[in-house]
N, C-alpha and C positions, 0 to 999 in steps of 0.2 A: 687526384681530381675525381676519379671514379667513386672513391669512398665518400668524398664530399657531396657528390650528386646523390649517392645512395642515402646519406644521412638527411639531405634536404627532402628527398622523396618520402622517407619514413616519417619525418616531422610533419609533412603535408598530410600524409595518410592519417597520422595521429590526430591532427586538428579536425579533419573531416569526420573521424570517428567520434570525437568528443562532441562536435556540433550536432551530429545525428542523434546521439544518445541524449544530449541535453534537451533538444527540441522535442523528441518523442516522450521523454520523461515529463516534460512540462504539459504537453497537450493531453496526455492520457489522464493526468490528475486534474488539470484545469477543467476539462469538460464535465467531470463529475461534480466538483464543488461549485462551478459557475451555474449549472443548471438548477441547483436547489432553489435559488431565488426566483426562478421563472415558473415554478410549478403552478402557482395560482393563475397566472396568465395563460398558460397552456391549457389548464383545465377549463377556464372560461371560454377560450377560443374553440376548443374541441368539444365542449359540452360533456366533459367526463368528470366523474367523481374524484375527490381528493385521493381516495385509496387507489383508484385505477391509475391516476397520474403519478402517484408515488412509485409505481412499478417502473417508471422510466429510470429511476435511480437504482432500485433493487435489481431489475433485470440486467442492467449494465454490470453491477457488482457481482452478481451470481455468475454471469458469463465469464468474467475475468477470472474469478476464483476457480471455476470448474474446468476451464480449458487451459490454464497456465501450464500445468504439469504435462498433459498430453502434447501441447505445442512445444514445450521444452524438450521432451523426448524426441519429437519429430526433428527438431533443430539439431539435436546432438547426433542423430544417426544419418542426417542428410547434409544440409548446409544452413548454417545460422543466418548468413546474409540473405539467402532466398526466403526463409521464413520471416525474417524481419521486414524485408521489402514487401512481401505479400501482406503482412500485417498492416503496414502503413497504407498500402493500397486499399485494403478492406476498410480501414478506419476512415480514410479520405472519402471513399465512395459512400460510406454511411453518413458522413457530414453533408455531402451533396444531397443524398436522399432525404435526410432530415429536413433540409431547407424546403423541399417540395412535398413534404408529407401532408396528406389531406384528411387523415383520420388518426385517432389515438391508436388503433390497431396497427396501422402502418408505422407510426412513429415508434411504438414499442418494439416492433420487429426490427426496425432499423437500429434501435439502441442495443438490442441483444446482439445483433450482427456487429455493431461497433465494439461491444465488449469482447467478442471473439477476436476481432482485429487487435484490440488492446492486449489481450492475453498473449498473442503472438509477439507483440512488442515487449511486454514485460518479461517473457521467457527468453528473450534473446539479447536485449540491449545491454544488460550487465555482462553477459557472457562475451558479447562482441567487444565491449569496452576493455575488459581486463585481458582479453586474448591479444589485443593490439599493443599492449604495453608490457614492459618487463615487470617482474614480480615486485621489484623495489619501488615501483610507482603505483602499485595497485590501489593503495589507500587514497592517494592523492586524486586519481581519476574517479574513483568511486565517490569521493566528496563532491565533485562537480555534478555528478548525476543526481545524488541525493539532494543537493542544494537546489537543483532545478525542480525536483519533485516538490520541495517545500514552497518554492516560489509559485508553482502551479496551484498548490492548495491555498496559499494565502492570497494570491491574486484573483482566484476564482470568484469569490463573493464580491470583491471590489469591482473588477472589470466586468464580470458577468452582470452585476446589478446595474452598472452604467449602460451596458449594451442593451439589456432588456428594457430599461426605462426609456431610452432614447430611440432605439432602433428595432425593438421587438426581440423575442426569444430566438428567432431564426438567425439573427445576426451573430449569436454565440457560436453556432456551427460554422458560419461563414468565416469568422475570425480564426477559429481552430483549424479549419480546412486550409486557409491561406498559409498559416504557419507550417502545417504538415507538408505542403508542397515542397518547401525548402528541404525538409528532412528526407522526403522521398527522392528528390534529385541527388542529394548528397549520398544517400545510402546506395542507390542503384548505380551511380557512376563512380563513387569514391571508395566504397568499402571493398576489402579484399575477400573474395570467395574462397574459403578454405574447405578442402575435402575432409569430411569427417572420418576419424579413425574407427568410428563405430559403424561403418557402413554395412557390416555383416550382421549386425544385431537387428532384432525384430522390433516392431512398434509396440508389441504387447497390447493388442487391441482389447482383450478382456480386462486386463489390469487397468487400462485407461478408462474403459467403460465403467468399471466398478468405482474408480476414483471420482469420475464426474457425477455419478448418481449419489455417492456418499456425500460429496461436498454440497451439491444442490439441496438435497433433503435436509442435511444438518443445518446449513446456513439459512435456508428458507424457514425451517421450523423455529430456529432461534430468533431470526429477525421479526417473525410474526408472533412471538411469544405473548401470551395474554389475550389472544383473540379467539381462543377456543381450544378444546381438547385435541382437535386435529393437528394443531401446531406442535403439541407435545409428541403426538404420534409420529409426525414427520421427522422431528429431531431425533427421536428414539430409533426410527427406521434408518436414518442416516448414520447414527452411531453404530448400529448393528452392521450396516454395510461397510462401515469403516473397519470394523473387526475382521469381516470377511475379506476385505481388500488386503489388510496386513497379512492374514494367513495365506492368501493366494500368492502374494508377492514373495513371501518367504519360501514358498514351495516351487515357484517357477524358476527355470534356469536362466531366463533373460528378462528380469523384471523391469518395469518402467521406473520404479522407485526401489532402490535397494534399502528396505526398511531395517535390515540388520545393521546398517551403518550407524543408525541412531544409537544403538546400544554399544557397538564395537568402537566407535570413534566418539569419545566424550566431548571433544571440542565441537564437533559437528552437531551432535544431538542436543547438547545444552545450549549452544548458540541459537539454534532454531527455537527451542523452548523459551529462552530468554526473550527472543523477538516477540513470540506469541504473548508473553506476559507483559512486556513493555507496551505493546500496542493496545492490549486489553485494558491496561491501567491508565492510559493517557488519551485515548481517542475521544472520550466523552467530555474532556476538559472544555473545549471550545463551545460545545452544546450547552453545558450547565452554566458556565460563567457568562456566556452571552445573554442567557435568559436572566441570570441574577443581576447583571448590570442594567437591564431594561426594567425588570419587574420591581426589584428591591431598591436599586439606586436611582432609577428614574431616567436613565440616559436614553437617547434616541438610538435606533438601530445603527445609524451611521456612526455615531460616537462610540457605541459599544464595539463596532467593527474595528475602529481605529485603535481602541485600547487592546483588543484581542490580537491585533496584528503583531504585537511585541514578540510573542512566542515563535510564530513561523519565521519572522524576519531574523531572529537570533539563530534559529536552526539553519536558515539559508546562508547567512554570512559566515557561520563558524564551521559548518560541515566540511568544506574543503580543507580548512586548517586541521580539523580533527582527523580527516583522512590522511593528510600528510604525516601527522604525528603517529598514526598507526603503522606507517611504513618504517618508523624508527624504533617505536616502543611496541610492547606486546598489545595487539588489538584486543586480546581477551581481558587484560587488566583495564585498558581504557574504556571498553564497553561496560565493564563492571562498575567503574567509577561513574560513568554516565547514568547507569541505572540507579546508583545511589543518589545522584542529584535529582533524578526524576522522583524518587521516593521523598526526598526533602521538599521538593516543590509541591507535590500533592499533599504533603503534611500541612503546608501553609494554608491550603484551602479548607482544611478541617476547622480552622478557627474563624471562618467567615461568620459574621453576624449581620443583623439588620442595619447596624451603623458602622460597619467596618470601613476603615480608611482605604482610599484607592491605592495607597502605597503597598498594602499587603497583596492586593490582586496583581498589580504590575510586577512586584518583586517575585511572587510565586510563579507567574507566567515566565519571567526572565530566567529563573532558576531551572524550571522545567524545560524551557527551550534550550538552555545550555546543556542540560543533562541529555536531552534527546540528540543534540548535535554530537556530543561525545559518544553516545551509544550507537547511533545508526551506521555511520561510515565504518568505524572499527568493527562492529559486530558483523556487518556484511563482509568485510575483509576477512574476519575470522572464519566465517562459514565457507567462503570460497577458497581459503587457504587449506581447508581440510579435504578437498576433493581434487581429483585429477582434471586436467584441462578438458578432456573429452566429455566430462560430465557437468560442465558449467551451466548448461541450459536447464537441466532438471533441478540442479542445486539452487539456482536463482528463482526458479518457478516455485519450489517448495517454500523458500523464504517469502515470496510474494503471497503464497497461500496462508502462511502464518500471519502475515499482516492483515489479510482480509478477514480471517477467522477472529483475530484479536479485535479488530474494529467492531465486528458483530457482537462479540462477547461483551465489550465495553457498553454498548447500547442496551444489551439485554439486562445487565446489572442495573442500569439506571431505570429501565422499564419496570423491573421487579420491585425496586424500592419505591418508585412513584406509585405503582399500583397499591402497595401496602399503605400508603399515606393518603392518596387522593383518588383512588379507584380509576375511573376512566376520564377524569378531568385533564384537559390540556395543561401542560406544565406552565405555560405562560399565563394561565388563569388561576393558578394555585395561590392562596394567600401568602404574603411575604414570610410570615413566621413558619409555615409548613414548608415552603420552598427552601428556607435556610436549613431546616432539619434534614430534608432530602439531600441537600448538597453536602452537609456535614457527614451524614452516614455514607453517602456515595464515595466521598473522598477518603473516608476511613477504610473502606473496602479497597479502594484503589491503592492507597498507601501500603496496605498490607500485602497486596499483590506485588507491588514494586519491591518491598522488603524481601519477599520470598524470591523475587527475581534476582536480587543482589546475591542472595545465598546460592542460587543455582549458577549464576555467573561465576562466582568464586570457586565453584566445584570443578570448573573446566580446567583441563590441562592444556598447555600450549602445544597444540598439535599442528601448528602451521607448517612445520618442516616435514611432517609425515603425510604421506599420500596413501589413500586406500588402494589396494590392488584390485578391489572389486568395483563394479559399476554401480552407480546410484540406481 
C-alpha cells in the first residue's frame, strides 16, 4: 500500500510539473507573437514612433537572450524551483505593470523586466521537467513542452489580434497574466525543491557579465543591420567580446559555460550548432510567406494567417509523438531526419512564382512543420542527454540562446537580400515580381543552410550514454 501511495504521489507531482512547464512555455512565447499586431495601436496611443515602439519586441528578445545563461547558472548552483518561481513572479508583475503603463518609457522598461523574468523561466523549465521524470520518458515530456511553445507562437497572432481589436492591447497582458497565475500556484506549491549538487561552485560574475555584453551587442547589431555603420560596429564589438568570453571561460577554474565541451563532446557541440542553423533557416518563413500571400496572391491578412497556421499546428500536434519516438530511437538520427525535411520544405518555396498554386505553399509549410517537429524534441533530447543532471539549467539556456541568435540571423539574411533589391522600401510595398525574386533567393540561402545542417547533424556521434565529468 505504501508503494501504491508513493506511485500516486509521484504521478501527481509529474502532472503538476508538466502543467507548470506547459503553461510557462505557452505564455513566454505567446506574449511575444501576440504583441506584434498591437504595435500600431500602442504607438498611436503613446504618441511614439514606429521605431521606438518596435523596441517593445526587441527589448524583450534581447533580455531573454542575454540573461538566460546567467539565470541557468544561478539555477544550477542554487535551486531551480526557486529561480523558476521568481521568474514567474517577475513575469506576472510585469504583466500587471504593463496594463497600467502610462508612457512608452515605462512600457519599454516593463517589457525588458518581463524578458528577464522569461529568461529565468526558459533557463529552468526544461531542466525542471526532465529532472522530474526518468530518462526513458525524457523525449516524451520534452514533446509536451515544445508543443506548448508552438501553440503559443501560432495562437499569438490569432488570439492577440482578437483581443487587441475588441478589448485593446492591454488585454493581451491581462490574458497572459491570468494564465500565469495558475503556473505560479502550481510551481510554488507543487514542484519539489531539490538542493543543487553545485552549491560550492561560484556564479562566475565576470563570465556572465561578458556573456551578457557579447549577446546584447551582437544581437542588437544584427537586428538593426542596414541602419548605419554603427550597427556593424556593434555587431563586431559583440563578436570580439564573444571571443574574449570564450578565452576567459577556457582559463577560469569554475566557468559559467564550459566551452571546452563543445569541442570535446561532439553530440553536444553539433546538436547546438544544428539548432542554430535550423532556427536560422526556418524563422523567416512565416514573415516572407505571409507577405507573399497578401501582396502577390491577394489574400486578406486574416486568410493568410489561416493558411500560415498549417505549419505551427503540425509542429504542435506531432512534437509529443516525435519526443516519444526519440526515447526509443536515436534522437541524433531523428533530428537529422527532421533537418532533412526542413531542407526539403524550404526547397519547395524556391519555386514560388507570381501564379503559383496554393497547394505548393501549403505542401511546403506542411513538410517544414513535420521536419521541425521531428527536429526540435529529439534535438533537445540529444543536447540534454550529453550533460550531467546538475548542468541542465545552463545546457537548456545555451540551447535557448542558439534559438534567439538563429531567429535574428534569419531576419538579417532577409534584410540584406531585401536591401539589395528594394533599398529601404517596405517589403509589403515591393512590386510582385521583385518580391518573388527576393523570396526565391532567400529560400535558396535557407535551403543551403538546412542542407549544411543535415551534414552537421550526421557528423554527431550518439553520446547519449556518455556524461561529461566536467561542468558546463
